[in-house]
N, CA, C and O of each residue as an XYZ file, in Angstrom:
880
protein
N       0.845     -1.202      0.000
C       0.000      0.000      0.000
C       0.880      1.251      0.000
O       1.804      1.346      0.807
N       0.612      2.209     -0.886
C       1.455      3.402     -0.953
C       1.377      4.248      0.319
O       0.358      4.267      1.009
N       2.445      4.927      0.604
C       2.466      5.920      1.680
C       3.384      7.027      1.175
O       4.553      7.113      1.550
N       2.819      7.870      0.314
C       3.626      8.782     -0.482
C       3.475     10.231     -0.032
O       2.549     10.596      0.692
N       4.423     11.036     -0.492
C       4.335     12.468     -0.218
C       3.112     13.074     -0.898
O       2.522     14.029     -0.393
N       2.739     12.519     -2.034
C       1.546     12.995     -2.737
C       0.304     12.846     -1.860
O      -0.501     13.771     -1.759
N       0.152     11.694     -1.232
C      -1.005     11.478     -0.365
C      -0.994     12.451      0.816
O      -2.029     12.999      1.196
N       0.177     12.650      1.378
C       0.312     13.577      2.498
C      -0.143     14.979      2.099
O      -0.878     15.631      2.841
N       0.289     15.437      0.944
C      -0.093     16.767      0.477
C      -1.578     16.829      0.117
O      -2.220     17.863      0.305
N      -2.120     15.732     -0.396
C      -3.551     15.701     -0.718
C      -4.404     15.778      0.542
O      -5.456     16.417      0.548
N      -3.953     15.135      1.593
C      -4.677     15.218      2.876
C      -4.672     16.659      3.373
O      -5.710     17.181      3.779
N      -3.522     17.292      3.343
C      -3.422     18.685      3.781
C      -4.354     19.569      2.949
O      -5.090     20.389      3.498
N      -4.322     19.402      1.643
C      -5.114     20.250      0.744
C      -6.603     20.103      0.996
O      -7.319     21.102      1.051
N      -7.085     18.872      1.150
C      -8.521     18.675      1.360
C      -8.964     19.131      2.740
O     -10.081     19.622      2.898
N      -8.107     18.977      3.736
C      -8.419     19.528      5.062
C      -8.539     21.052      4.988
O      -9.473     21.634      5.540
N      -7.602     21.684      4.313
C      -7.611     23.143      4.229
C      -8.835     23.659      3.496
O      -9.403     24.684      3.872
N      -9.240     22.957      2.457
C     -10.430     23.390      1.715
C     -11.640     23.433      2.638
O     -12.365     24.428      2.663
N     -11.862     22.375      3.387
C     -13.026     22.317      4.275
C     -12.910     23.321      5.423
O     -13.892     23.970      5.784
N     -11.721     23.446      5.988
C     -11.527     24.369      7.107
C     -11.707     25.822      6.679
O     -12.178     26.650      7.460
N     -11.336     26.127      5.453
C     -11.374     27.513      4.990
C     -12.649     27.889      4.250
O     -12.805     29.027      3.808
N     -13.566     26.924      4.114
C     -14.815     27.217      3.405
C     -16.007     26.950      4.319
O     -16.382     27.819      5.106
N     -16.597     25.787      4.233
C     -17.851     25.545      4.958
C     -17.686     25.531      6.473
O     -18.643     25.806      7.197
N     -16.492     25.217      6.964
C     -16.287     25.170      8.413
C     -15.740     26.473      8.987
O     -15.606     26.613     10.202
N     -15.431     27.406      8.128
C     -14.800     28.654      8.592
C     -15.645     29.427      9.604
O     -15.077     30.007     10.529
N     -16.972     29.463      9.475
C     -17.766     30.254     10.434
C     -17.890     29.611     11.821
O     -18.403     30.244     12.744
N     -17.434     28.374     11.981
C     -17.692     27.643     13.220
C     -16.461     27.607     14.128
O     -15.328     27.795     13.685
N     -16.722     27.362     15.401
C     -15.659     27.245     16.388
C     -15.389     25.776     16.695
O     -16.283     24.934     16.604
N     -14.151     25.485     17.057
C     -13.808     24.126     17.466
C     -14.403     23.840     18.839
O     -14.099     24.527     19.814
N     -15.247     22.825     18.902
C     -15.901     22.446     20.150
C     -16.390     21.012     20.031
O     -16.667     20.536     18.930
N     -16.496     20.331     21.149
C     -17.014     18.962     21.150
C     -18.532     18.928     21.132
O     -19.130     17.854     21.078
N     -19.154     20.088     21.176
C     -20.613     20.141     21.336
C     -21.373     20.045     20.010
O     -22.583     19.821     20.014
N     -20.680     20.212     18.871
C     -21.370     20.189     17.576
C     -20.581     19.337     16.581
O     -19.368     19.185     16.726
N     -21.256     18.782     15.573
C     -20.528     18.037     14.542
C     -19.493     18.910     13.828
O     -18.397     18.453     13.504
N     -19.859     20.173     13.590
C     -18.929     21.075     12.919
C     -17.675     21.302     13.768
O     -16.556     21.282     13.255
N     -17.874     21.516     15.061
C     -16.745     21.744     15.949
C     -15.851     20.528     16.071
O     -14.626     20.648     16.096
N     -16.462     19.358     16.146
C     -15.676     18.123     16.222
C     -14.920     17.875     14.915
O     -13.799     17.367     14.915
N     -15.553     18.241     13.819
C     -14.902     18.044     12.533
C     -13.701     18.964     12.376
O     -12.687     18.570     11.800
N     -13.807     20.170     12.877
C     -12.662     21.084     12.844
C     -11.482     20.466     13.577
O     -10.354     20.509     13.087
N     -11.733     19.893     14.741
C     -10.664     19.254     15.502
C     -10.059     18.078     14.744
O      -8.841     17.900     14.724
N     -10.924     17.275     14.118
C     -10.441     16.129     13.354
C      -9.557     16.565     12.188
O      -8.487     15.998     11.968
N     -10.007     17.570     11.447
C      -9.253     18.025     10.282
C      -7.943     18.691     10.681
O      -6.926     18.518     10.009
N      -7.963     19.449     11.767
C      -6.721     20.078     12.231
C      -5.705     19.016     12.642
O      -4.510     19.151     12.380
N      -6.193     17.959     13.288
C      -5.300     16.876     13.708
C      -4.683     16.194     12.487
O      -3.475     15.961     12.437
N      -5.525     15.879     11.511
C      -5.018     15.244     10.294
C      -4.012     16.141      9.575
O      -2.943     15.691      9.164
N      -4.367     17.402      9.432
C      -3.501     18.346      8.732
C      -2.155     18.491      9.433
O      -1.108     18.450      8.787
N      -2.180     18.659     10.743
C      -0.936     18.856     11.497
C      -0.049     17.619     11.446
O       1.168     17.724     11.296
N      -0.671     16.438     11.573
C       0.128     15.214     11.503
C       0.749     15.058     10.112
O       1.903     14.649      9.978
N      -0.031     15.388      9.082
C       0.509     15.291      7.720
C       1.626     16.306      7.502
O       2.648     15.985      6.895
N       1.438     17.512      7.987
C       2.471     18.544      7.830
C       3.761     18.154      8.559
O       4.859     18.505      8.124
N       3.618     17.430      9.666
C       4.780     17.020     10.461
C       5.364     15.688      9.999
O       6.250     15.137     10.652
N       4.870     15.171      8.874
C       5.335     13.876      8.357
C       5.165     12.777      9.404
O       6.022     11.906      9.552
N       4.065     12.833     10.114
C       3.811     11.892     11.208
C       2.422     11.270     11.052
O       1.646     11.212     12.005
N       2.122     10.810      9.842
C       0.807     10.246      9.569
C       0.977      9.015      8.692
O       0.919      9.097      7.465
N       1.186      7.879      9.336
C       1.324      6.630      8.593
C      -0.036      6.205      8.049
O      -1.047      6.285      8.747
N      -0.050      5.755      6.808
C      -1.282      5.331      6.156
C      -1.330      3.813      6.039
O      -0.303      3.172      5.816
N      -2.519      3.241      6.190
C      -3.789      3.878      6.529
C      -3.866      4.240      8.007
O      -3.261      3.581      8.853
N      -4.615      5.291      8.306
C      -4.804      5.723      9.689
C      -5.819      4.782     10.351
O      -6.861      4.502      9.758
N      -5.543      4.290     11.557
C      -6.504      3.419     12.243
C      -7.888      4.056     12.316
O      -8.017      5.254     12.568
N      -8.921      3.243     12.094
C     -10.282      3.747     12.025
C     -10.723      4.503     13.250
O     -11.479      5.469     13.149
N     -10.251      4.066     14.430
C     -10.680      4.733     15.659
C     -10.162      6.163     15.765
O     -10.712      6.962     16.523
N      -9.117      6.494     15.019
C      -8.596      7.856     15.023
C      -9.310      8.748     14.012
O      -9.059      9.951     13.946
N     -10.193      8.153     13.234
C     -10.944      8.903     12.215
C     -12.445      8.826     12.472
O     -13.244      8.979     11.548
N     -12.824      8.592     13.709
C     -14.238      8.352     14.013
C     -15.116      9.555     13.652
O     -16.228      9.375     13.155
N     -14.638     10.757     13.892
C     -15.436     11.941     13.565
C     -15.584     12.103     12.060
O     -16.683     12.363     11.568
N     -14.504     11.952     11.335
C     -14.560     12.040      9.875
C     -15.534     11.017      9.315
O     -16.350     11.342      8.453
N     -15.455      9.805      9.791
C     -16.317      8.745      9.282
C     -17.773      9.013      9.629
O     -18.652      8.816      8.790
N     -18.042      9.458     10.849
C     -19.415      9.710     11.275
C     -20.020     10.900     10.532
O     -21.153     10.827     10.056
N     -19.278     11.974     10.435
C     -19.797     13.165      9.758
C     -20.038     12.867      8.275
O     -21.030     13.313      7.699
N     -19.128     12.116      7.670
C     -19.305     11.740      6.273
C     -20.550     10.874      6.100
O     -21.328     11.080      5.168
N     -20.737      9.915      6.987
C     -21.888      9.008      6.900
C     -23.197      9.744      7.134
O     -24.175      9.511      6.423
N     -23.225     10.614      8.106
C     -24.471     11.302      8.467
C     -24.791     12.483      7.555
O     -25.938     12.928      7.498
N     -23.793     12.988      6.844
C     -24.035     14.128      5.968
C     -24.265     15.429      6.713
O     -24.960     16.316      6.216
N     -23.683     15.553      7.910
C     -23.944     16.723      8.749
C     -23.472     18.034      8.127
O     -24.023     19.093      8.428
N     -22.463     17.976      7.266
C     -21.920     19.214      6.721
C     -22.607     19.651      5.434
O     -22.444     20.791      4.998
N     -23.365     18.760      4.830
C     -23.964     19.078      3.526
C     -24.926     20.262      3.603
O     -25.093     20.997      2.629
N     -25.552     20.442      4.757
C     -26.512     21.547      4.870
C     -25.836     22.910      4.805
O     -26.510     23.931      4.666
N     -24.521     22.934      4.904
C     -23.800     24.203      4.844
C     -23.316     24.552      3.436
O     -22.698     25.596      3.229
N     -23.598     23.676      2.473
C     -23.238     24.005      1.090
C     -24.025     25.228      0.636
O     -25.110     25.502      1.150
N     -23.482     25.951     -0.318
C     -24.121     27.192     -0.751
C     -25.462     26.942     -1.433
O     -26.312     27.831     -1.477
N     -25.656     25.730     -1.966
C     -26.948     25.336     -2.536
C     -26.963     23.813     -2.606
O     -25.904     23.186     -2.614
N     -28.159     23.208     -2.657
C     -28.230     21.740     -2.689
C     -27.460     21.115     -3.839
O     -26.883     20.039     -3.678
N     -27.437     21.762     -4.993
C     -26.750     21.177     -6.139
C     -25.229     21.298     -6.041
O     -24.506     20.782     -6.894
N     -24.742     21.983     -4.995
C     -23.299     22.123     -4.817
C     -22.762     21.310     -3.636
O     -21.599     21.453     -3.259
N     -23.611     20.460     -3.057
C     -23.178     19.645     -1.926
C     -21.998     18.754     -2.296
O     -21.044     18.625     -1.529
N     -22.069     18.141     -3.477
C     -20.992     17.238     -3.889
C     -19.669     17.992     -4.022
O     -18.660     17.580     -3.449
N     -19.669     19.090     -4.772
C     -18.430     19.801     -5.050
C     -17.847     20.521     -3.858
O     -16.627     20.636     -3.736
N     -18.710     21.012     -2.966
C     -18.234     21.810     -1.835
C     -17.976     20.980     -0.576
O     -17.187     21.376      0.282
N     -18.645     19.825     -0.470
C     -18.551     19.060      0.776
C     -18.175     17.603      0.527
O     -17.110     17.148      0.946
N     -19.052     16.880     -0.152
C     -18.945     15.430     -0.215
C     -17.635     14.948     -0.836
O     -17.025     13.999     -0.345
N     -17.210     15.593     -1.902
C     -16.028     15.115     -2.609
C     -14.779     15.216     -1.736
O     -13.893     14.366     -1.824
N     -14.701     16.242     -0.900
C     -13.517     16.416     -0.045
C     -13.532     15.438      1.128
O     -12.490     14.901      1.502
N     -14.699     15.208      1.704
C     -14.806     14.210      2.760
C     -14.476     12.825      2.215
O     -13.756     12.051      2.845
N     -15.008     12.527      1.045
C     -14.786     11.206      0.439
C     -13.305     10.998      0.127
O     -12.761      9.918      0.359
N     -12.662     12.028     -0.394
C     -11.237     11.906     -0.700
C     -10.418     11.702      0.567
O      -9.450     10.941      0.562
N     -10.789     12.363      1.634
C     -10.075     12.167      2.891
C     -10.248     10.752      3.417
O      -9.310     10.172      3.963
N     -11.446     10.192      3.256
C     -11.666      8.801      3.650
C     -10.761      7.883      2.827
O     -10.093      7.006      3.376
N     -10.743      8.087      1.523
C      -9.929      7.251      0.648
C      -8.441      7.388      0.967
O      -7.706      6.401      0.959
N      -8.006      8.603      1.244
C      -6.601      8.852      1.535
C      -6.193      8.328      2.916
O      -5.258      7.538      3.048
N      -6.918      8.787      3.935
C      -6.497      8.508      5.304
C      -6.907      7.116      5.775
O      -6.077      6.371      6.296
N      -8.149      6.769      5.600
C      -8.630      5.482      6.104
C      -8.153      4.315      5.240
O      -7.781      3.263      5.761
N      -8.165      4.503      3.918
C      -7.834      3.406      3.018
C      -6.418      3.457      2.459
O      -5.927      2.470      1.912
N      -5.754      4.618      2.596
C      -4.398      4.743      2.083
C      -4.300      4.622      0.578
O      -3.332      4.064      0.062
N      -5.298      5.143     -0.141
C      -5.332      5.018     -1.594
C      -4.778      6.266     -2.274
O      -4.577      7.305     -1.645
N      -4.540      6.133     -3.575
C      -4.077      7.243     -4.409
C      -5.254      7.811     -5.179
O      -6.059      7.057     -5.726
N      -5.365      9.129     -5.228
C      -6.482      9.758     -5.927
C      -6.258      9.766     -7.435
O      -5.127      9.837     -7.915
N      -7.363      9.690     -8.166
C      -7.300      9.892     -9.609
C      -7.294     11.384     -9.892
O      -8.179     12.115     -9.448
N      -6.276     11.832    -10.644
C      -6.115     13.251    -10.956
C      -5.963     13.421    -12.468
O      -5.709     12.445    -13.174
N      -6.117     14.656    -12.974
C      -6.077     14.877    -14.421
C      -4.898     14.243    -15.157
O      -5.099     13.738    -16.261
N      -3.668     14.239    -14.607
C      -2.583     13.594    -15.361
C      -2.820     12.107    -15.635
O      -2.206     11.522    -16.528
N      -3.718     11.508    -14.853
C      -3.993     10.078    -15.004
C      -5.275      9.805    -15.783
O      -5.612      8.646    -16.025
N      -5.985     10.838    -16.173
C      -7.227     10.637    -16.918
C      -7.015      9.845    -18.209
O      -7.834      8.978    -18.517
N      -5.945     10.106    -18.984
C      -5.770      9.320    -20.221
C      -5.697      7.822    -19.971
O      -6.122      7.031    -20.812
N      -5.164      7.430    -18.831
C      -5.027      6.002    -18.536
C      -6.342      5.425    -18.027
O      -6.621      4.241    -18.214
N      -7.146      6.263    -17.384
C      -8.502      5.849    -17.026
C      -9.341      5.668    -18.282
O     -10.129      4.728    -18.386
N      -9.163      6.579    -19.234
C      -9.858      6.455    -20.524
C      -9.420      5.175    -21.229
O     -10.241      4.473    -21.819
N      -8.135      4.875    -21.166
C      -7.605      3.660    -21.799
C      -8.235      2.405    -21.192
O      -8.578      1.468    -21.913
N      -8.383      2.390    -19.881
C      -9.013      1.242    -19.213
C     -10.481      1.117    -19.603
O     -10.985      0.016    -19.821
N     -11.158      2.256    -19.688
C     -12.575      2.239    -20.077
C     -12.732      1.760    -21.507
O     -13.648      0.996    -21.811
N     -11.856      2.198    -22.380
C     -11.865      1.733    -23.768
C     -11.686      0.216    -23.835
O     -12.363     -0.464    -24.605
N     -10.772     -0.303    -23.023
C     -10.524     -1.741    -23.027
C     -11.767     -2.508    -22.573
O     -12.092     -3.550    -23.142
N     -12.461     -2.000    -21.556
C     -13.689     -2.645    -21.103
C     -14.766     -2.578    -22.181
O     -15.489     -3.549    -22.400
N     -14.872     -1.448    -22.845
C     -15.857     -1.310    -23.917
C     -15.567     -2.278    -25.066
O     -16.490     -2.902    -25.590
N     -14.320     -2.409    -25.458
C     -13.974     -3.346    -26.532
C     -14.306     -4.774    -26.132
O     -14.794     -5.564    -26.940
N     -14.038     -5.090    -24.882
C     -14.331     -6.436    -24.392
C     -15.825     -6.728    -24.458
O     -16.233     -7.801    -24.904
N     -16.634     -5.782    -24.016
C     -18.077     -5.989    -24.002
C     -18.637     -6.037    -25.423
O     -19.482     -6.875    -25.736
N     -18.163     -5.136    -26.274
C     -18.663     -5.123    -27.658
C     -18.258     -6.377    -28.427
O     -18.969     -6.818    -29.330
N     -17.119     -6.942    -28.065
C     -16.632     -8.127    -28.770
C     -17.032     -9.433    -28.128
O     -16.529    -10.486    -28.521
N     -17.917     -9.400    -27.156
C     -18.329    -10.621    -26.458
C     -18.944    -11.613    -27.437
O     -19.707    -11.229    -28.324
N     -18.607    -12.895    -27.271
C     -19.141    -13.935    -28.154
C     -20.508    -14.421    -27.708
O     -21.150    -15.185    -28.429
N     -20.959    -14.008    -26.561
C     -22.306    -14.347    -26.095
C     -23.198    -13.118    -26.247
O     -22.698    -11.996    -26.335
N     -24.515    -13.321    -26.279
C     -25.420    -12.168    -26.345
C     -25.305    -11.322    -25.081
O     -25.189    -11.854    -23.978
N     -25.338    -10.021    -25.247
C     -25.304     -9.119    -24.101
C     -26.714     -8.891    -23.579
O     -27.674     -8.854    -24.348
N     -26.827     -8.740    -22.274
C     -28.113     -8.412    -21.675
C     -28.468     -6.968    -22.001
O     -27.630     -6.197    -22.468
N     -29.719     -6.617    -21.747
C     -30.149     -5.233    -21.978
C     -29.343     -4.274    -21.112
O     -29.000     -3.175    -21.549
N     -29.039     -4.692    -19.878
C     -28.263     -3.840    -18.971
C     -26.828     -3.678    -19.469
O     -26.256     -2.592    -19.366
N     -26.253     -4.728    -19.998
C     -24.892     -4.638    -20.538
C     -24.849     -3.737    -21.766
O     -23.913     -2.956    -21.935
N     -25.856     -3.845    -22.616
C     -25.916     -2.962    -23.776
C     -26.082     -1.507    -23.342
O     -25.455     -0.609    -23.902
N     -26.929     -1.285    -22.342
C     -27.074      0.071    -21.809
C     -25.810      0.549    -21.136
O     -25.467      1.729    -21.199
N     -25.108     -0.390    -20.480
C     -23.844     -0.042    -19.834
C     -22.802      0.428    -20.823
O     -22.003      1.311    -20.510
N     -22.799     -0.148    -22.012
C     -21.875      0.288    -23.065
C     -22.133      1.749    -23.414
O     -21.197      2.539    -23.543
N     -23.391      2.098    -23.565
C     -23.727      3.491    -23.895
C     -23.314      4.430    -22.763
O     -22.774      5.509    -23.007
N     -23.570      4.012    -21.534
C     -23.211      4.865    -20.385
C     -21.700      5.027    -20.281
O     -21.211      6.136    -20.065
N     -20.961      3.939    -20.432
C     -19.503      3.999    -20.336
C     -18.903      4.817    -21.471
O     -17.913      5.521    -21.277
N     -19.494      4.727    -22.642
C     -19.005      5.527    -23.778
C     -19.129      7.016    -23.470
O     -18.206      7.791    -23.722
N     -20.270      7.404    -22.927
C     -20.457      8.803    -22.554
C     -19.502      9.236    -21.463
O     -18.953     10.337    -21.519
N     -19.296      8.382    -20.470
C     -18.361      8.701    -19.387
C     -16.939      8.862    -19.917
O     -16.225      9.788    -19.534
N     -16.545      7.967    -20.786
C     -15.194      8.032    -21.354
C     -14.990      9.340    -22.108
O     -13.959      9.995    -21.956
N     -15.958      9.712    -22.908
C     -15.842     10.937    -23.699
C     -15.797     12.176    -22.809
O     -15.029     13.105    -23.063
N     -16.620     12.181    -21.772
C     -16.653     13.340    -20.871
C     -15.378     13.432    -20.039
O     -14.883     14.528    -19.774
N     -14.846     12.280    -19.628
C     -13.598     12.295    -18.875
C     -12.449     12.779    -19.754
O     -11.619     13.574    -19.313
N     -12.402     12.304    -20.986
C     -11.339     12.718    -21.903
C     -11.402     14.214    -22.188
O     -10.375     14.855    -22.407
N     -12.613     14.764    -22.183
C     -12.792     16.194    -22.455
C     -12.692     17.046    -21.194
O     -12.829     18.267    -21.264
N     -12.455     16.419    -20.041
C     -12.358     17.161    -18.793
C     -13.683     17.709    -18.312
O     -13.716     18.704    -17.589
N     -14.776     17.074    -18.703
C     -16.109     17.561    -18.345
C     -16.641     16.949    -17.053
O     -17.658     17.405    -16.531
N     -15.974     15.929    -16.535
C     -16.341     15.345    -15.244
C     -15.098     15.251    -14.387
O     -13.979     15.183    -14.896
N     -15.305     15.247    -13.077
C     -14.205     15.150    -12.126
C     -14.498     13.997    -11.170
O     -15.334     14.140    -10.278
N     -13.828     12.862    -11.338
C     -14.021     11.770    -10.390
C     -13.577     12.188     -8.987
O     -12.663     13.000     -8.844
N     -14.217     11.641     -7.953
C     -15.195     10.554     -7.987
C     -16.612     11.052     -8.282
O     -17.029     12.102     -7.793
N     -17.335     10.285     -9.082
C     -18.734     10.626     -9.320
C     -19.600     10.257     -8.122
O     -20.685     10.811     -7.947
N     -19.134      9.335     -7.307
C     -19.757      8.910     -6.040
C     -20.996      8.049     -6.240
O     -21.076      6.965     -5.663
N     -21.959      8.488     -7.032
C     -23.225      7.767     -7.137
C     -23.453      7.228     -8.542
O     -23.253      7.927     -9.535
N     -23.877      5.963     -8.603
C     -24.231      5.358     -9.891
C     -25.630      5.789    -10.324
O     -25.904      5.961    -11.512
N     -26.496      5.956     -9.349
C     -27.884      6.305     -9.638
C     -28.102      7.789     -9.369
O     -27.496      8.351     -8.456
N     -28.962      8.425    -10.158
C     -29.873      7.857    -11.164
C     -29.305      7.826    -12.576
O     -29.979      7.345    -13.487
N     -28.091      8.320    -12.787
C     -27.611      8.536    -14.157
C     -27.021      7.303    -14.830
O     -26.971      7.244    -16.059
N     -26.573      6.317    -14.056
C     -25.886      5.162    -14.633
C     -26.480      3.852    -14.116
O     -25.761      3.022    -13.560
N     -27.789      3.666    -14.296
C     -28.454      2.481    -13.744
C     -27.999      1.182    -14.392
O     -27.934      0.152    -13.720
N     -27.685      1.209    -15.678
C     -27.294     -0.031    -16.349
C     -25.908     -0.482    -15.903
O     -25.696     -1.669    -15.656
N     -24.966      0.448    -15.798
C     -23.641      0.046    -15.310
C     -23.724     -0.422    -13.865
O     -22.958     -1.293    -13.453
N     -24.635      0.141    -13.099
C     -24.819     -0.325    -11.730
C     -25.289     -1.775    -11.711
O     -24.921     -2.533    -10.814
N     -26.103     -2.168    -12.699
C     -26.540     -3.555    -12.802
C     -25.411     -4.459    -13.291
O     -25.329     -5.623    -12.899
N     -24.551     -3.928    -14.138
C     -23.420     -4.716    -14.643
C     -22.379     -4.905    -13.551
O     -21.904     -6.019    -13.332
N     -22.023     -3.829    -12.867
C     -20.950     -3.868    -11.867
C     -21.514     -4.082    -10.474
O     -22.353     -3.312    -10.007
N     -21.049     -5.128     -9.821
C     -21.393     -5.399     -8.434
C     -20.098     -5.710     -7.696
O     -19.162     -6.261     -8.275
N     -20.050     -5.357     -6.421
C     -18.839     -5.606     -5.647
C     -18.512     -7.088     -5.574
O     -17.346     -7.474     -5.653
N     -19.535     -7.919     -5.425
C     -19.300     -9.349     -5.252
C     -19.138    -10.078     -6.581
O     -18.266    -10.937     -6.715
N     -19.966     -9.745     -7.556
C     -19.929    -10.456     -8.824
C     -20.561     -9.605     -9.909
O     -21.746     -9.278     -9.838
N     -19.769     -9.243    -10.919
C     -20.281     -8.451    -12.034
C     -20.748     -9.366    -13.154
O     -20.337    -10.523    -13.230
N     -21.605     -8.846    -14.022
C     -22.150     -9.686    -15.083
C     -21.131     -9.993    -16.168
O     -21.349    -10.895    -16.977
N     -20.014     -9.255    -16.204
C     -19.004     -9.494    -17.237
C     -17.821    -10.298    -16.707
O     -16.785    -10.383    -17.368
N     -17.963    -10.887    -15.525
C     -16.865    -11.670    -14.955
C     -16.510    -12.874    -15.818
O     -15.397    -13.394    -15.734
N     -17.454    -13.319    -16.648
C     -17.192    -14.479    -17.499
C     -16.365    -14.124    -18.725
O     -15.836    -15.013    -19.391
N     -16.245    -12.835    -19.032
C     -15.458    -12.401    -20.187
C     -13.987    -12.314    -19.799
O     -13.680    -12.012    -18.646
N     -13.068    -12.572    -20.732
C     -11.636    -12.536    -20.416
C     -11.218    -11.179    -19.825
O     -11.359    -10.139    -20.468
N     -10.711    -11.214    -18.609
C     -10.274     -9.994    -17.915
C     -11.438     -9.068    -17.566
O     -11.220     -7.919    -17.181
N     -12.670     -9.557    -17.697
C     -13.838     -8.715    -17.442
C     -13.938     -8.244    -16.009
O     -14.255     -7.081    -15.763
N     -13.673     -9.127    -15.058
C     -13.784     -8.760    -13.645
C     -12.796     -7.656    -13.291
O     -13.153     -6.675    -12.639
N     -11.550     -7.826    -13.727
C     -10.500     -6.855    -13.401
C     -10.807     -5.503    -14.033
O     -10.704     -4.470    -13.370
N     -11.181     -5.503    -15.300
C     -11.437     -4.242    -15.994
C     -12.665     -3.528    -15.436
O     -12.661     -2.304    -15.304
N     -13.705     -4.274    -15.110
C     -14.919     -3.652    -14.582
C     -14.642     -3.012    -13.222
O     -15.072     -1.888    -12.962
N     -13.933     -3.721    -12.368
C     -13.573     -3.160    -11.060
C     -12.672     -1.942    -11.222
O     -12.826     -0.947    -10.513
N     -11.740     -2.024    -12.150
C     -10.804     -0.915    -12.371
C     -11.537      0.340    -12.800
O     -11.285      1.420    -12.267
N     -12.439      0.209    -13.755
C     -13.186      1.371    -14.256
C     -14.073      1.945    -13.157
O     -14.156      3.164    -13.008
N     -14.731      1.093    -12.390
C     -15.572      1.570    -11.295
C     -14.745      2.328    -10.261
O     -15.170      3.376     -9.775
N     -13.567      1.808     -9.923
C     -12.700      2.479     -8.953
C     -12.238      3.831     -9.480
O     -12.266      4.824     -8.754
N     -11.820      3.871    -10.724
C     -11.284      5.097    -11.297
C     -12.334      6.192    -11.385
O     -12.104      7.316    -10.940
N     -13.482      5.867    -11.958
C     -14.463      6.904    -12.261
C     -15.395      7.200    -11.095
O     -15.636      8.363    -10.771
N     -15.916      6.166    -10.470
C     -16.909      6.400     -9.418
C     -16.281      6.561     -8.036
O     -16.814      7.292     -7.202
N     -15.154      5.887     -7.781
C     -14.476      6.031     -6.497
C     -13.388      7.102     -6.535
O     -12.985      7.617     -5.492
N     -12.918      7.433     -7.723
C     -11.904      8.471     -7.857
C     -10.547      8.083     -7.318
O      -9.780      8.941     -6.882
N     -10.240      6.792     -7.344
C      -8.927      6.331     -6.882
C      -8.265      5.522     -7.989
O      -8.932      4.900     -8.816
N      -6.945      5.546     -7.983
C      -6.188      4.826     -8.993
C      -5.429      3.666     -8.338
O      -5.270      3.644     -7.118
N      -4.963      2.708     -9.137
C      -4.249      1.557     -8.575
C      -3.001      1.972     -7.799
O      -2.382      2.994     -8.095
N      -2.646      1.170     -6.809
C      -1.453      1.446     -6.005
C      -0.201      1.527     -6.859
O       0.760      2.206     -6.499
N      -0.213      0.833     -7.991
C       0.967      0.799     -8.850
C       1.104      2.037     -9.727
O       2.158      2.262    -10.321
N       0.041      2.845     -9.813
C       0.098      4.065    -10.625
C       0.679      5.206     -9.784
O       0.007      6.208     -9.538
N       1.892      5.050     -9.359
C       2.508      6.068     -8.509
C       2.939      7.299     -9.295
O       3.093      8.382     -8.731
N       3.131      7.127    -10.593
C       3.469      8.243    -11.484
C       2.736      8.029    -12.811
O       2.337      6.906    -13.118
N       2.556      9.094    -13.602
C       1.976      8.893    -14.935
C       2.782      7.911    -15.786
O       2.211      7.150    -16.567
N       4.102      7.929    -15.636
C       4.928      6.990    -16.399
C       4.618      5.547    -16.018
O       4.582      4.660    -16.872
N       4.395      5.325    -14.725
C       4.041      3.969    -14.274
C       2.680      3.559    -14.825
O       2.492      2.412    -15.230
N       1.729      4.496    -14.841
C       0.407      4.202    -15.381
C       0.491      3.920    -16.878
O      -0.208      3.043    -17.386
N       1.343      4.659    -17.584
C       1.543      4.436    -19.013
C       2.067      3.021    -19.266
O       1.568      2.321    -20.148
N       3.066      2.601    -18.497
C       3.631      1.275    -18.679
C       2.601      0.192    -18.396
O       2.506     -0.790    -19.133
N       1.839      0.370    -17.341
C       0.894     -0.663    -16.940
C      -0.267     -0.808    -17.905
O      -0.797     -1.907    -18.070
N      -0.670      0.273    -18.543
C      -1.844      0.238    -19.424
C      -1.490      0.160    -20.901
O      -2.379      0.115    -21.751
N      -0.189      0.143    -21.216
C       0.219      0.148    -22.629
C      -0.354     -1.041    -23.383
O      -0.680     -0.929    -24.564
N      -0.476     -2.165    -22.717
C      -0.982     -3.360    -23.368
C      -2.469     -3.337    -23.632
O      -2.991     -4.226    -24.305
N      -3.169     -2.329    -23.114
C      -4.609     -2.243    -23.308
C      -4.974     -1.546    -24.612
O      -6.120     -1.605    -25.057
N      -3.992     -0.884    -25.220
C      -4.282     -0.121    -26.441
C      -4.540     -1.062    -27.612
O      -4.801     -0.605    -28.725
């Protein structure tokens, strides 16, 4: 599992965004979710700045982050309901992925390799020797649109939610068993695309764009 300077800086950046925006009007206190969250973020930020934050961070040390993220306590402070994801949810989710899971975030320099993985999954599904289900056929259309929008910089992973916009891919991709697991490399590619686009994280081996290029070169 990576434990890189990039992750450390990403933790600092996402903590600062929340502290300097939606949490700025509040005081640090144990009496409110906002106050407890300020304490949690300051602790994470300071430990990261001091190079004293081994990843993944034990879950018990992230209890406030996990609870506030689960309960959605901060979403009501977004400037409007349609901005909850961009102003609140995406930063909390990235902190969970970084601190709790020790993962690497998907960022624009890695988008071409995410597109490459999506293309490989699309080719696999289109070239299947068995009939595709209605959901798989719909999933092809959804993935094609996602690939094009990602390549054009029109979406920013993580998308977080499959529904209501991607119901067919949600039927194709399941954590336990996807419908394309029977296709050669189908399970790996489907999980990879879901992680990249909807979870906004990249493989542990993609530590640099050059590494991602080498790993995905065979998919072209």
